[in-house]
Each structure stands twice: as C-alpha cells, then as structure tokens.
N, C-alpha and C positions, 0 to 999 in steps of 0.2 A: 547288458553291461550294468554292474552294480553301481550304486551311488557312493562315491568316496567322501571322506570327511572334508577333503579340500574343496570339493564341489559345494557341499552344504555350507561351509564356512564362507566361501567367496560369495555365494548367493545371499547369505544373511547380512554380510557387511555392505553389500552394494545397495546404492539408492536407485540404480537403474533396474529396468526390467530385464531379467536374464533367462534365457532358454538354453540348456546344455544338451548337445546332441551326441549320440554315439557315432564316431567317424565312419564305422563300417557300414551301417545301414541308414545313416542320417535319420535316426529315430530319436524321439524325445527321451532324455534320461532324467532331467530334473528341471522344474520351473520354480523360480522364487516367488515370494509373496507379492512383490511389486508387479511382476508380470501377470499373476493371477488377478490382481485388482484392475490393472489398466486394460487387460485384454479379457475381462470377465465374460463378455459375450462369446468369446472364441474358446471357452474352456473345453468344448467337445473335441477340439483338435490340439489341446495342450496336455493330454494325458500321457503318462509314461508309455513308451512303445509306439506312439503315433508317428508316422513318417512326416518329415518336414514338408513333403509335397502336399500333404493334406492342409497344413497350415497355410502354405502359399496359395493353394486353391481357394481357401476361405477368404484370404486377403484379396485375391483377384475378384471374387464375387461380391464381397461386402465392403471392400475398401475403395479408395480413390487415389491412384498413383499420380505423382506430380507431372510426369510426362504424358499422362492421359492414355497410354497404351498398357493396360493391365497385363495382357498376355506376354508382351515383350519384357515388361518389368519383372514379372514372375520368372520368366526363363533366365534372364540375366542374374536374378537373385540366386536361383538354384545353382547356376554355374559357379558363381562366386563362393557360395557356401560349400559346394562339393570340393573346391580346390583346397580347402582347409587353411587358407591364408587370410591375412587381414584384408578386408575389402569393405568399402562403403556400399551399402545396398540402396536400391531406389526408394526414395522417401514416399510415404503414403499418408492418407488421412483415413481414420476409422471413426465414423460418427463425426463428432465435432473436434476430435483430438488429432493434431498433426504429429507424425512420428518420423524421427530420423533413426536409422539403425545401421549396424555394421556387423560383420562376422569376424571372428578371430579365434586363435587357439585358446582353449579353456584349460582349467586345471585337470590333472589326472588323465591327460590324453583325450579330453573331450573337445568338441567344437562348441563355440559360444556365440549366441545371437544376443546382441546388446541393443535394446530399444530405449529411446528417450522421447518423452513428450517434448516436441520441438519448442513450444511456447515456454514451458517451464524450464527446459534445458537452457534456453538463452538467458533466462533470468538467473538460474543457478550458475551458469558458466561465468556470467559477469561478476556475481558475488564471489564465486570461488576464485576467479582470476585475481580480483582485488585482494582477497584474503591471502592467497598464496604469494602474491607479489609483496604484500606487507610482511608476511612471515619470512620469505626469502631475504628481503632487505634487512630485516632484523638480524638474521643469521649472518649475512654477508658482512655487515658493518661491525660485528663483534670481533675483536682481536682474539678472543678465547677460542681454542679449537673445539668445535661443536659438531656432533654427528647424530643421526637418527638411524636406528636399526629396526628391522621387522622381527617377528618372533623367532625366525630361524637364524638370527644373528647376522643377516646380510645388510650392508649399509644401503639405505635408501636416499640419504641426503647428508651432506657435510659441507662445511665452508672451506675456504682456501687455507685458513690457518691450520685446520686439522690435517689437510692433505700435505701441507708444507712441512708439518712436524715430522713426517715420514719420508720426505724427499720425493713426493709424487704430486699428482694434480687431482682436482675434484673429479674429472671425468673418469680417470683411471680407478679411483677409489670406490666410486658408487657402483653398486652391484656385486661387490666382493665382500668376503669376510675379512676381518681385521688381520687374521693370521696370514693372509695372502700378501700383505705389504708391510706389516709392522713386526717388530720382534716377537718371536713365539712366546717368550716368557710374559711379555706385556699382554698379548692377546689372551693367553691362558688366565692371567690374573683378572683381567677385565671381564672375561666370560664367566668366571666363578662368582664375581661380585654382582653381575647382572642377572644371573640365573633365577634368583627368587623374584625378580621384578617381572618376569615373563608369566608367572603364575598368579601373582597377587599384587595389587597396587602398593607401591612403596617407593622409597628413595634410599640411596646409599651415598656416603661420602667417605673417602679414605685417602691416605697418602701412600703412593706406590713408587717403587723404584724400578728402573729398567735401563738398558743400555742401547744406544744408537751409535753405530760406527765406533764401537769400543769406548764411547763416552758415557759415563754413568750419569743418569738423569733421575731427578726426583720430581714428581708431579702430584698435584692435587686432583683426584678423580672424583667426579660426581655424576650420578645417573638417576633417572626416575622412570617410572612406568609411563608409557605413551598409549593413550586410548584413541581409537578410531571414531568416525562419525556416529557409529551405532552405540558407542560406549564400551565396546569390547576391547580387551587389551590387544593392541596392535604391535607393540614392540617397546623399545626403550629410546630415551634421549639422554645423551651423555656429553661430558666435556672433560678435557685434560688440560691442566694449567701447569706449565713448566715453572716451578717455584724459583729456579735459578735466575730467571729474568722477571721476577715478580714486580720490581719497580717499573720496568718498561711496560709490563702488562697493565699495571695500574694506570699509567699515563694513557695508554691506548684505550683502556676501558672508559676513562674520563672523556677522552676525545670522542669515542663512539657514542657515549651517552649524550654528550653535547650536540653531536650531529643529529642524533635521533630526536632530542628535545627541540633542536632547531627546526627539523622537518615538521614536527607536530605543532610547534609554535606558529609556523607560517601556513599551516593548513587552513583552507578557506572555510572549513566547518569546525564546529566546536568539538573538542576532544577532552574527555575527563576520565579519571580512574578513581573509583571510590572503594573503600573497604566494604566488603559484602555485609559484614555483621553490623558495624556501626553506621555505615552510610557516609562516613567522613571522606571528603575528597583528598586523595594523596597527590594528585596532579591534575591540572587542567590548563589548557592554553589560553591565550588572551582573547581569542574569538569566543570561547566558552564563557569566560568571565564577563565580557561585554554583553553577550547575548542574554545572560541571566542576571546581570546587574549585581555581581558579587562584589561587595565592599570589604568585608572582613574575610580574607582568604583563609585564615587559620581556623575559622568556625564553619566553613561551608560544608553542608551535607546534602545528600540527595533529596532531602525533604523540600528543597526549593523547586524540585520537579514533580515529585510524587507524594501523595498522602500516604500515611502508614498502611492503610488497608490496601490501596492500589499498589504500593511498593511490594507487599508480600505476594499479591497475585502476579505481578510482573515477574518477580524472581522465580515463582513456581513455573510460569509459562516458559521462561528462559531455560530453566533446567530441563523441562520436558522437550523443548524444541532444539536445544543446543544454542539458540540465540533468539532474540526477539527483534523483529525488523519493523521499521517504519511505523512506530506508534505515534499518533498525533496527540499532542498535549496542549490544552489551552491554559496559558499562564496569566494570572491576573493578581498582582499584589498591590497593596495600598500605595507603595512608592512608585508604581508604574502609571504613566499618564493614560495608557490604554492597554487592552488585553493583547497578548502576543501568542501566536501559534508556533509550536515547534514540532519538528518531525525527529523522533529519537529512535535509535537502535541500541540495544545493549547485548553484551555477550560476556561470559565468564572469563576471568583472566587471573593468572597468578602474578602478583606484583609485590616486589620487596618481601617475598616469602609469605605473603598473606593472600587469602582468597579475596579476590577483588572483582569489580564489575567495570568493563570498558564501555564508555558512553560515546556515541557519535551523534551529534545534534546539529540540526540546521534550522534556520528561521524561515518559516513558510507563511509569515503574516501577510506579505504582499500578495502571494498567490491566493490566500483565503479571501482577502478583500476583493481581489479581481473576480474570483468566482461568485462572491456575494453580489458584486455590482452587475455581473452578467445575469444573475438570477433576478435582480431587481428590474433590470431592463426588460426581461422576458415577462414580468408580471405587472409592471407599472407603466403608466402613460409617461412618456419621456418629457412632455411639455409641462404637465400640471403636477406630476408626482402622484396622482391618484391611481387607484387600481385601473387597469385597462380592461377592454372587453373580455379577453380570454380569462383573466383572473375572476372577473365578476360572474361570468357564466359558470366557471368552475365552482364558485361560491354558491350559486343557485342550485347546482346539482347536489352539493353536499347538504345544503339546507333541506332540499326536497326529501332526501333520504331520512333525515333526522325528524322532520316535521310530520311526515305522512301518517295519517291516522290519529293525530293528536288534535286537541282543541286550542293549540297555541296560536295567538293572533300574530299576523305578519302583514307587511305592506311593501309594495314596490312603487317607487316614484320614478317618473321620467320627466326630466326638465329640458326644455329646448329654449335657446336664447332668441328673443325677438329683436329684429334689426341687425343681426350679426352680418348677414350678407352685405347689406348696405354699408356697414362699417368697413368691411374689407375693401369694398369698391371705392369708398371715398377717402378713407384715411390709411389704407394699406394693411398688409398682413401683420406688420409689427404691432399695430394697434389691436388687431384681432387676437394675436397670440397673447398680448398682455391681458385682454379681457378674459380669455380662457383661463389663464393662470389665476387671475383675481377671482373669477367665479369659483374655481376649486377651493380657494381660501375661504370664501364666504360660505360655501356649502358646509365645509368642515366646522366653521364656527356656529352656523345656525342649526346644524343637525349633528350635534356631538353624540347623541344617543343612537345614531345610525350604526348598524352592523357593518355596512360597507358603503363607501362613496366612490363612484367610478365615472370615468369618461368613456362613453361608448364609442365616440368618434365624432369628428367635426365639432359642432356646438351642442351636442346632445350628451346629457349627464344622467346618471341614475343613482338611486339610493335604495338600500334595503334595510327595513326595520323588522326586528324579531322580538316578540313579546314586550312591545312598548305601548300597547293599548290598541283599541279598536278604532272605528271610524272617527269618533269625536277627537280622540287624542291625535290621530293622524292628520285630521283637518287642521288642528292647532299647529302641528309641525309644518304643514304646508304654508300656513299663514306666516309663520316665523321665517321660513325661507323666502317667501315673497317680500316680506318687509326688508330682509337683508339685501335682496336683489333690487329693490326699488331705490336704494341709495345710488346717487349718480356714479357712473363710471367715468372718471376724468382722466383723459390721456393727453399729456403735453398741453394742458390748459383747455382742452376741448371736451365737452360732454359727449360721450359716445352714443347717447340715446339708446341704451340697452335695457331691456326688461326680460322677464322670463315667463313662460307658460308651463304649467305643471299638470301632469296627469297622474293619478294614483289609483292603484287597485289594492283594496283591503280584503283580506281573506283569513281563514284559519287553516290549521294543519290538515284538516280533512279535505281541503280543496286546494292542495298545494302543487298543482301542475304548474311549475314555475314558468314554462314557456307560454302557457295560456295567460297567466297573470301578467307577464311582461307585455304580451300583446294587448291586454286590456288596458294597462297603464298607458301604453302608447296611443291607443284609441282615445282615451280620456284626455291626453295631452292635446291631440288634434281638435277635440271638442273645445278645449280652453282657448286655443288659437282662433277657432271659428267664432267664438263668442266675444272676441275683441282683444285677446292677448292679455298679458300681465295679470293673469289670474290662474286659479287651479280648478280642476274638475275631478270629482270622485267618480270612478266608473260605476255605472248602473246598467242593468239589462236593457232599459229602454233606449240606450244609445245604439243598440243593435237589435231592433225588434225582430228581424228575420232569424236571428240566432236563438231567440228566447220566446217562442210561440207556445201557447198552451196546447197540451195534447187534447 
C-alpha cells in the first residue's frame, strides 16, 4: 500500500505518535517522527511492511502492561486493531514512559494507532482543555456569526449566531460545507474569496449581497488564514455581519465585550495583553495591576516584568514553542518592601488588529517562602538557628575536596558546655534551651571569622576555620571564645553556673581527613574536661600514645 499525501500530512500535523497500518495485512505503512522518537528502541519493528503482530510481540516482551497479563493484553489489542473500529487499547509502560493508546480509522483507508505519553498527555490535555474552553467561550459570547473551516472547506466550528443566520443549528452545520445549508450564491462568493487564504497566509474583507427566503441581505464578510499547532495552514476563520441590523449588532458586541472584560476582571490570576513591538499594555485586569503595583496605567509596559535582553529571548522561545509556560520571575523594585516571585505564561495573540502578547501571571511568593523555610529547617538547628549536624558534615565533605593536597591551614573546634545537665535537672529545660540559644549567639560574636558555626546536638557545638592561621592564631580564637563563655549566664535572676570546655584540631590541607580531625578535636575536648573544665586543649599526638608510636 503506497503512502498517500493525506497520511503524510496527518502525521506531520499531529503531536501524537502515529503508526498507520494497511487494513488488509495489518502491516506498517507509515510512522511519524513523534513515534520514531518515543519508540526509538522499537524501530526494528516500525519499518514499513512489518506486521503489527511483531510490534505487539515487542511490547509484550519489553513493556509492562497495566493489568499485568502481557499475553492477554496483546491478544485483546490485536483483536481491537483487526476490527478497524475505534477502540481503547491496553495501557502499557515502556522503560520509564507510560503510554495510553487507541486504534481508529486513519486517512486514505488506513488503520491508525495513536500513542500518547500518559504523563505528558495529562498535562497537555489540561492545558488544551483550558485553551479550547477559553476559545469556545470567546466564540460563543460573540454576537457576530463566526465559523472555522478546514482546507477542504468543511466547517469544523461555528457559533450559534452563524447557524441561526441560515435557520439551522450548530450541530447540523458542523461537518458540512456552506453550500449544504446556505444560499448557493453566498457559498460560491465566500468560497472564491477564501480560496487564496488556503494557499498563503492573508486576510480578506468585502461587502457581499445574498438572498435568504427571498429577502435581500447585505453583509460584511471577513476571513483570515488559520494555522494549526505545527504552523501549517489548516484552514480559514471567517465572519458574516448583517449590516441591516448593524446597530443591534454593535450593542451586542459591546455587551459581549463587557461580559468578557468582566470575566477577565474577576479572574483570580493576573491577565494582561501587551503590544508585541512596543511592549505597552493595552489591557490588564485589577489582579494584574495590584500584583505588579502599576500606578500609571497609561504608561505600563512589559519592562515591569522582563529586562530588554530577557524579553527578546522570551519572545523567541514563545515563537519557537507556540507559547511559553510557567516562567518564574523574581521581581524587586525600589518601591517594593520585599521581592516578589511570579509565575508567568505568555502566548501570541491578535488584539485590536495588532500583534500582541497574552500574559497569565500568578503570585507564588508565599510558595517560595514556604519552600525556603522548609530548606532552612532541613539545614539549620531549629532552636539556635545555627547549622545543624547534617549541614556541618556536608560542609566538611566539601572542604575536604577543596583542601586536599594543599598547604591551607584549617582547624575544627568542638565545644561542650560544663554544668548543662545539672542546669536542666535544677532549673528545667526552659533554662537549658535559653542557655543553648545564648551560647549560639556568643559563639557567633566571638568567632566571626569562622567558616561555619554549628550545633551538633545536645550541648555540643562545633566551629570550622579555614585559612585563618595556624596553632597560635587558633589558640587565640579559643581564648576569645572562652572569655565570651566565661561571662555569667543569668536566667530569671539566677546564675546558671555554665562554662565551656573546648578541644581543637589544627591541620593543613595535606592532612584533611575531616572525620579524623573531628575525632581529634573531640578527644582534645575530653582532655580539657578531664583537666578541670572551662579551658581549651589543642590536640597533640601524646594524647593518644598508642596511635602514634615510632616505627
């Protein structure tokens, strides 16, 4: 079976994966680019002339069907495909991609298998449904008779006003040619005016006359080329306005415009329409205005959202994709008390006869703050606000990678509170929590040059110094911390009798096994406690003679 132009055109325009079959032998006739990409690993069974049984066998072997019984699923799929009728086929997963698919009658007498990425399909279906609902609503509320035709001149959509003009209804008109229900002279005139629009992009306006029920009518006719999702010419969109009832039509247009404006004005998200070339906003609702803090509505341009460089890039991406979805923008102007995060989508639009851009904008500042707070909770100690153990250990891993093999000096301090358990037992955990918070504040004051200050847990704290000096300088830093910690901790008028013992390990990048250095600092801290507390000890090999014996 040869590949017809209808098959190729349908395959090119579709976003779905399409496989066309010869109904006589159920062999592959044509596979579009989307199918070749999504089913790339199965290309050995997608060649022209391959029987569909081989494709099903491949899916049974390499795929995973939803009901778990691959043999039964393949048998049911083959029976449905062989019938040549529309039928949903058993869903399956190939690799990580879930697919929904169905069979149907294809163009030029073929059978068609239509596959959709289930995850992407749900996302696209939602967007398409919202888009179609919006477009259908726009058409329905217009009092002007409006219709859409495909390239063969068959009506694919019209509103009630168009159908009523010819004494019929929408359901009857759709799927037919205009000559089937409208005066032949009118259909002929409209067909001649539309003919050039099916071959090249353009538009036409003219005043035409025709008769309905022996009544002479004059109408303003307008039509334009209609493009499909791929950018190819898909047909025409046109309208007929009965000039004899122009005043009534003008009133109805005003009412429809008011209704549409009212709908957009009450929308919970920001809606704006800007001129593509100048960026000046021609329309925006109150939500959009409040969200962006627009004061002078006559001078508002899209520069309040995008810089010139990013604007050009965004418009290029919009042209390439047909739309640009869910772009996150951080907005911070001098007149704003704090930065605001917006999620924005844009798409091309013709508005008031000009090339324009339609903006859908929502404020996601609260979501961003919530996400940041969750991140802080994951990395910071909830009580003191210092880095927690997980963040400190991650910091050590990063520093070990950077320092290894260098002579950069570094040091790790471990500080443990003296008398903390006794405080908790005598004055309660509220006093203990206050001491922990106060300790965090004092450490940050006394060790401002530290790379990181963290609470490891309980009453144990740690500090990391990078390139801030060797043993002498680190000893001075330890003394400064002890001096800060020696000041009384007074809780509700009572001295908490708290001091601190510090152990520190000083090393260079050539000896930056951070786990070992952390252990050494801990060992030195226990030496400080054993020596009488409220002091520091610098780790030395003689603290562990068994680990440092001469060969």
